[in-house]
Structures are given as structure tokens and as C-alpha cells.
NUNUTOR-738929 format. One line per 8 residues: for each residue x, z, y of N, C-alpha, C. Coordinates in Angstrom, 2 decimals. Layout:
N
X/Z/Y/X/Z/Y/X/Z/Y ~ ...
***
This chain:
53
-85.38/-28.88/-17.25/-84.24/-29.01/-16.36/-84.11/-27.76/-15.48 ~ -82.89/-27.25/-15.31/-82.68/-26.07/-14.50/-82.63/-26.44/-13.02 ~ -83.19/-25.54/-12.24/-83.17/-25.71/-10.79/-81.83/-25.17/-10.27 ~ -81.15/-25.88/-9.37/-79.87/-25.37/-8.86/-80.08/-24.09/-8.05 ~ -79.18/-23.13/-8.24/-79.29/-21.86/-7.52/-78.87/-22.04/-6.07 ~ -79.51/-21.26/-5.21/-79.16/-21.30/-3.79/-77.79/-20.65/-3.59 ~ -77.04/-21.18/-2.68/-75.72/-20.60/-2.39/-75.90/-19.30/-1.63 ~ -74.85/-18.52/-1.60/-74.90/-17.23/-0.89/-75.19/-17.44/0.59
-74.59/-18.46/1.19/-74.81/-18.73/2.61/-76.28/-19.10/2.86 ~ -76.86/-19.89/1.99/-78.26/-20.28/2.14/-79.17/-19.06/2.00 ~ -78.83/-18.16/1.07/-79.63/-16.95/0.89/-79.55/-16.06/2.13 ~ -78.35/-15.92/2.68/-78.17/-15.09/3.89/-78.91/-15.69/5.08 ~ -78.87/-17.00/5.21/-79.59/-17.67/6.29/-81.09/-17.46/6.16 ~ -81.60/-17.57/4.93/-83.03/-17.36/4.69/-83.43/-15.92/5.00 ~ -82.59/-14.96/4.63/-82.87/-13.56/4.90/-82.86/-13.27/6.40 ~ -81.91/-13.87/7.11/-81.82/-13.68/8.56/-83.08/-14.24/9.24
-83.50/-15.41/8.81/-84.69/-16.03/9.39/-85.93/-15.17/9.12 ~ -86.04/-14.65/7.89/-87.17/-13.80/7.53/-87.16/-12.51/8.36 ~ -85.98/-11.94/8.58/-85.86/-10.72/9.38/-86.28/-10.96/10.82 ~ -85.87/-12.09/11.37/-86.24/-12.42/12.75/-87.75/-12.60/12.88 ~ -88.35/-13.26/11.89/-89.80/-13.45/11.92/-90.53/-12.10/11.83 ~ -90.04/-11.21/10.98/-90.66/-9.89/10.83/-90.54/-9.10/12.13 ~ -89.40/-9.17/12.79/-89.20/-8.47/14.05/-90.14/-9.03/15.11 ~ -90.26/-10.35/15.18/-91.18/-10.98/16.14/-92.62/-10.56/15.89
-92.99/-10.50/14.62/-94.34/-10.06/14.26/-94.59/-8.63/14.70 ~ -93.61/-7.77/14.48/-93.75/-6.37/14.86/-93.90/-6.24/16.38 ~ -93.11/-6.98/17.14/-93.19/-6.94/18.60/-94.56/-7.43/19.06 ~ -95.03/-8.53/18.45/-96.36/-9.05/18.81/-97.46/-8.03/18.56 ~ -97.39/-7.35/17.40/-98.41/-6.34/17.08/-98.38/-5.19/18.07 ~ -97.18/-4.75/18.44/-97.07/-3.64/19.39/-97.56/-4.05/20.78 ~ -97.25/-5.26/21.20/-97.70/-5.71/22.52/-99.21/-5.94/22.57 ~ -99.83/-6.15/21.42/-101.27/-6.36/21.37/-102.03/-5.04/21.56
-101.35/-3.92/21.36/-102.00/-2.62/21.52/-102.26/-2.34/23.00 ~ -103.26/-1.52/23.29/-103.49/-1.13/24.69/-102.31/-0.29/25.20 ~ -102.05/-0.32/26.51/-100.88/0.38/27.07/-100.79/1.86/26.70 ~ -101.91/2.56/26.67/-101.83/4.00/26.37/-101.39/4.26/24.93 ~ -101.61/3.32/24.04/-101.18/3.50/22.65/-99.71/3.12/22.46 ~ -99.24/2.13/23.20/-97.85/1.70/22.97/-96.84/2.47/23.82 ~ -97.32/3.32/24.73/-96.39/4.13/25.54/-96.58/5.62/25.28 ~ -97.19/5.97/24.14/-97.46/7.38/23.84/-96.19/8.21/23.80
-95.07/7.62/23.45/-93.81/8.38/23.34/-93.26/8.76/24.71 ~ -93.79/8.16/25.80/-93.32/8.49/27.15/-94.00/9.74/27.70 ~ -95.11/10.10/27.09/-95.89/11.24/27.61/-95.23/12.56/27.24 ~ -95.32/13.48/28.18/-94.79/14.82/27.96/-95.99/15.76/27.91 ~ -96.03/16.60/26.90/-97.14/17.54/26.75/-97.03/18.64/27.80 ~ -98.15/18.89/28.49/-98.22/19.95/29.48/-99.42/20.81/29.10 ~ -99.17/22.00/28.69/-100.26/22.86/28.26/-100.78/22.46/26.90 ~ -101.99/22.90/26.58/-102.53/22.65/25.25/-103.15/21.26/25.14
-103.91/20.83/26.10/-104.65/19.58/25.97/-104.24/18.49/26.95 ~ -103.39/18.80/27.88/-103.05/17.82/28.93/-101.71/17.15/28.65 ~ -101.53/16.00/29.23/-100.24/15.32/29.16/-100.01/14.58/30.46 ~ -98.78/14.27/30.75/-98.46/13.48/31.94/-97.26/12.61/31.62 ~ -97.05/11.62/32.45/-95.93/10.70/32.21/-94.70/11.17/32.94
***
């Protein structure tokens, strides 16, 4: 017996839900990092070895 195919709307809803879960996972992983690792893009390089915010 053939399984009925999902409708386009059901597929889009499933994709949206999966995307939201992936985004939430990414945010959780980033927030789990220590502050100096997740704010590295805020630092400005000063000289060869130093940096400041």
C-alpha cells in the first residue's frame, strides 16, 4: 500500500519548525561559550599582541 504524500503546506510547516529548532540550538551553543569566546568580534586589535574592547 502506498503512503499518502505530504501536502506542500505540511512540508513547509515541517521545514519552518526544523529551521526554528536549528536556530534555537545554535543560540544555545553560542550562549554556552565563555564570554571572551562569544564576543571576540567586538575586540579591536591594538598593536601586534594586544586587543581592547
